[in-house]
N, C-alpha and C positions, 0 to 999 in steps of 0.2 A: 735293311730296314733299321731305322734308329728310333728309339723311344726316349723322349726327353724326361729327365727327372723321374718322379714317381708316377706321374700320370700324363698320358699323351694320347692323341688321336692321330693316326697315320693313315693317309690315303693309300690304298693298296689296289691297283687295277687287277681285276680277275677276269679270266675268259669265261664269264658266266652268261646267262641269258640276257640278251639285249644290252650287252656291255655294262652290266651293273657294276658300280664301284663300291668297294667295301672300306670300312674304317675299323681299325683295330684299336680297342681301348684297353689299356692295362693300368691297373692301380697297384700300389705297393702290396705285395704278398697275395695278390689275387690273380686268378687265371685270366688269360686274354678273352675278351668278349668281342664277337664280330657283330657290327651293326651294318645294316644294308641301306644303301641309298639307291633307290630305283626311280628312274625317270617316270613321270606320269604317263601311263599308257593311254589314258583317256585323251591326252593332248597330242599324241603322236600316232593315232590309229590310222591305218590305211582304210579306205572304204571297205566295209564288210569284215574287217578283221575282228576276230573274237578273242579279245585280250582284256585283262583287267589286273589291277593292283589293289591290294587291301593292306591297310596298316591297322593293327589292333594293339592298343596299349592299355594295360591295366596295372594295378599295383603288384601283380604277380608275374606278368610276362609282357614283353614287347616283341611283336611279331610282324614281319613284313613279308608279303607274298606277291609274286608276279606270275601270271599264268597266260599261256597262249594255247587255246584249244586246238588250233590247226598247226601245231608244231611238228617236231620230229623226235620228241622224247629227250630233249636236252634238259639237264637238270643241274642245279647247284643248291644243295640242301645242307644247312648248318643249324641244327637245333640244339646242339650240345649233348644230345642223347644219341649215342652211336647206333644202337639198333633201330631206333625210330628213323634216323637218317637213311639207313639201309632200306627200310620199308617204303619210305616216301620216294626214294630213287626208283624202286620197282614200279610204284604207281605212275611215275612220269614216263619211264622207259616203255612200259607195256601199254600205256594208253596213248602214247605219242603226243601227250601234252607237254609243252615246255614248262618247266616249273622251277621257280626260285623261291626258297624259303630260308629266311634267317630269323632266328629266335634268340632272345635273351630272357631267360627265365630263372625262377627261384630254385635252381637245382640243388642248392644246399639244403632244401627241405625234402623234396623228392621230385619225381618226374611227372607227377600227376598234372599240374597246371600247364606245363609246357606241352605235354601230350594232348590234353584236351583242347587247349587253345590253338594248337597248330591244326587240329581237325576243323575247328570253327573257322579259322582264317582261310584255309584252303577251300572249304565248302563255300564260304562267302565269295571268294574270288571266282570259283567255278560258276556260282549262281549269277554273279554280275556279268561274267563273260557271255553267258547264255542269253542274257537279255530276256525278250519275251518268248524265247524258245521256238521261234518260228522256224519251220523247216527241218527240225531235228527228227531223228528216228524215234526218240523218246524212250523206248524200251531197249534193254540189253541184258544179256545173260552170258555166263561162261562156266564151263566145267574145267577146272584147272588142276592137273596132276603135278605133284612134285615128289618124285620118288614114290614112297609108300603112301603118301597123303593125297587125298582128293577133296577138293572144295568146290561147292556150287554157289555162285552169286547170281541173283536176278534182281533187276532194279527198274524203276520207272521214274523218270524225271517229271513227276506229276505236280510238283510244288506242294505236295502233301507229305511232309516228312514222317517217316516211320522206319523203325529198325526191328528186324527179327534177327537175333544172334544165337545161333546154335553151334557154338564152338567151345570145346572143353580142353583144358590143359592139364597135364599131369605134373607140371612143375610150377613153382611160384614165380620163378624168374627165368628169363632168357638173357644171358649176360647180366647186366645190371638192371634190366627193365622188368618191372612187375608185369606178369602176364595178364592180370586183371585190367590193366590200362588199355589193352587193345580194344576191348568193348567200348571204353570211354572215348577212344578216338573215333571209332566207327559211328557211335551215337552222335557225337559232336558234328562229324562230317555230314551225316544224313540230314540232321536238322538244318544246318547252315546252308547246305546245297539244295534243300527242298526236294529230296529224293526219297522215294519208298525203296528200302534196301533190305533184301533178304540174304543173309550170309549163313551158310551151313557147311561145316566140315563133315563130309560123309564118313571118312575114316582116315586114320593116320596114327603114327606112333611118335615120331620125332616132333617136339614142340616147335622147333625152328621151322621145319617144313610146313607144319600146320598153319602157322600164322603167315608165313611168306606166301603160301598158296592163297590165303584170304586176300592179301593185298594185290597179288597178281591177277586173281580172278576179278576183283573189283576194277582193276585197270582195264582189263579186256572188255568187261561189261560197259564201263563208262565210254570206252572208245566206240563201241557199237551204237550206244544210245545217243551220243552227241553228233554222230555223223549226219550230214545234211542229205536228206532224201531229194534227189534231183527232180522227182516227179511232183513234189510238194514243197518246193523251196520257199514259197511265200505263204505257206499255210501253217497255222498253229495246229499241232497234232491232237486236236480234241474236238468233239462235236459241239462243245459249248463255245468254242472260239477263244477260249482262254485256258491257261493252266494255273490252277490254284483253287483248292476247295471244291473241285468238281471233276467229273470224268471228262 
């Protein structure tokens, strides 16, 4: 790979989801930044495919997300925050959603904006891919053990976002990431995805195990909730006939 002068964009084919193409931008004295070019999934959907792309650009972050709800857990995650990447990879692998996330954020300040905005973008993509939520199981839960830690997640794709977060940490950081940011990610995801989400760590000692069990339990609960019920494939799972602001 060659970079011309002090600034360049170089196309780098990557074996990511749906053959996404990456661009590497490098400026003098600055680290490389990956920007994602994702083909419009809305233009290339097969009939009934539950896929979506989201691009979220602010003065603080630029994030692109592609999601396939009926995938096999293939992921390509590049947020610039190593531990967050690790958690989002768990979300993809254990939910079986294919997930591509590429973020360019103001990491020179801290990880807050990138963490929160990635939760928003992933939640928006999931919400978009679900459409009117016709045929889904709607509810999901998981008890997820990771060594000494055990976490319970229960959720409802009700389109009435709410978060209950009962998770405590004994350390301020895991790696370079502030532990207080995990609640920010889950809050952002719940609101953007339109999900009532309860997360409770029942017990645990290792902070890495605690938060990883939260993401894995979320993944398993999401997987159960978004599965299509073959007996009600064409029905919205609500007596109101719609999901949003009602039971």
